[in-house]
Steps between C-alpha positions, in 0.01 A plus 500: 500500500432875513155643436572608141641160402215323679236697309683430173524130584133475596404672173709251304337210685151638433577532129640146484198358677245688289667391174526132589222250421679178587408391854832322561694808395281720719585280799870519417491878466316562826721268707832622358388863533395461863823318585694789347319795658501342851862375478379148574743213449233254387132463428225270376161551342193276511166495317169365624374190316222248561762263642663753735782755480722441200867589542558700179836669516794564731799733522807448721818707479699277736438144383373323191162361592384191309156612386198316374137600517326333793182543702469543877172478691327816616487464876628663817805275522705733277582870500372551146185301582418738786569799273251372241230393746519827696551719189767676700868595472748383761839656572706247696797675666644160590375149441421481871193708415348196328414339832348812653302596189375165376564259786708277272869421484711633215591205276867538410532169312496670159767748618723208600438325171620796290760627754320826571367676811179700515564779750207734437207509262229720350199314362217680317180377335424571134157665518300575187254785438224319693728435796526129422832324552653359183842420648774609738861618498780439748805728523784355705801652678515875452861611459681831522515694175780373270580219744700212354411266786450139395262327737535130580349274764797574726454878470418657834475877457254773580326630189294817468126439522263570215361850552145630497580663164619161369171349609293780347687497167496122475129478586419770246701335222362158591143629472575673170647175369199304628258728315705472181524122536122483543453715190747288307319182600169662405654600166609140447155372593335746261751402233411134552130592484561689176684199356207280600252733328717512187533121496124462546427738211756322281354159586148623426616629162680175417185301577312714247785496249692171542659550157728770642541354850834606647546783249478784754740327739757449224462858377570615857809278518633631167425861602693467827784332311519801270475744793794327672696511174443877488639531853809299400549679168803727468401636161201715412321416826795552737335806658175313569438300816166329550425469872334198662174695533504592132574139403208387714279752321613358164440144620145581617415675173637206301310241700174694463542641148238261358257509793250682276444177307254423778267736311546333159233247389619148574421378148741758359760451770517123455467493121772261379425481128311693234193279550401301807515119504119499486506716184753268335294193593193663346689566173632143498153346546355733237771408250442127540126553449563720196739241356233230521240728342732585211566133432124432483422798278704482183322804356677736743793674340769654724816688430685278746543125507355478848363146541836338428697747713277550803757380754773709338285815516410435863866453594594816312240699695629354827854596403397858419300518822809432712753703301634831629542656154280470192686473167357598162431141387299430815302820456417407140392154617260658750361738237439205267298320768308814593405575138397146406129447440312349794325163506126499556388240750142490635458870422829575677801656336817315596795727431865405490585799719256752642598865545583469870717192442680668213545821702669315787708262288627782277664692787843590364694478828414334830152375578304809605256697290522879502213519750659236724835679476337824616345317794826340609692827452264654753672293771761776531231758571338265751839438668549873552146546632533207744843603626406867539227396743763348729694713749870468413636775722789721401746211459308313229295787358613432141383136488174569308670706228794260459265202469270683257785597264640158409352518148612857433779563246774762477369599156151568637342206314411301811176486694281599678636854549730527198766679705856519367860506627454844656252360751622143553701442818789257540277241668231529232766440234632198692154345532427546129813297417461220754130455420577440131799280579303261720212485251750393233696245705226354723500120489144458626299656217288225337450698179869550415844353552743696719741722314874469563670776698700599192189525283315694770775761509485524121133594537584750774768647272240548225287685754800720585554581130132588474546748784276303737745382769798651682820387325728537805267296720456228237879476457553480877226240537653297216845506661340384825302214346754365249 
């Protein structure tokens, strides 16, 4: 290989190595590249493990080698063991050098088994940035350039020896690979640490808000499903490809989009109905007392026939308390109770509904008062503040903004920022859809029955017509889910 081609080849190898994050693929690239540039006929690569040297990958241009990962002990009874222990390269001109260098006999049993002969060998350690050994590489049987020689156990020829340049290039590439492998493993360890932190935050949130336990995980699953559908789409999204890093960013934002609920008062966060069970019990006890007082005092005149319908009124209040929507008849019923004259008992006024009870029971939709709704809506602001305090690096820099925008709408009517379609990214639009979808279809909400997939997409379609959600994304999500 002339100098120009060698430089070009080394540049290509460097680019391949720097762009690869999979350790197995890095090992494949470095071994195959070193076999090619040294004109070796075969080669093997090993990595250091707690159990010993793991046989990771092999190349042989003469015979098919049955390969399976195995571990050999790190000791001075093998060539590669000496290489690792001494942190040193060895260029064996012939296998007779094994005896003089290591005072051991070359074991040719494996050669016999696969019908191959090892004639010469170059073995180099994989040294990382700190000079620690993380593995080793063997290159076997250097051949003449463009040689078609097939080597078997019966082959008895003189082969050219590996050169000093071969040794220098191989050692350099091996060290570069070792550093990249170390960085890749560190990246994986940091990724696992990040996943642990995310899981811990999610678990902490679920303990505070068991009503929505699992919501963030499911939103992340739906978001990744939609991201993959975009990658597979040959229509409007055919020019868009979402990389693995970008998908990871979306997943993190989805899993942490509600982390700000940690800052919401627990009483608001865990509110299941309009009134608490204790409030309902208080009303029930008061009504039974009032019923007895009315029966004893025939002079009291009420607009409602209360004493004979006490149980019915209590059950009606319980029904309203658990309902998600308040109809006009129910509202009129509550007004009637609120406006009824109180009963005087031991200088106390016993009312059918006090102002606070009426205020909570008369909520038109859901179970939160305006003040409670403002408090729970603040979770988005808290999410952004919490996530912005974490260091996401360049790769995941958009996590805080994506997470904080899941209640924003294309028409600008969302919260907390009120931004519109001009400022909402693809991921922010995805999260807005999947968050609503899971809230509608969740099977673990004690205050409502799960909505069917078909009905949920009807609701999402209404949101599209209102200009709130992205039509193309909703359509793609629907085609993926149905």
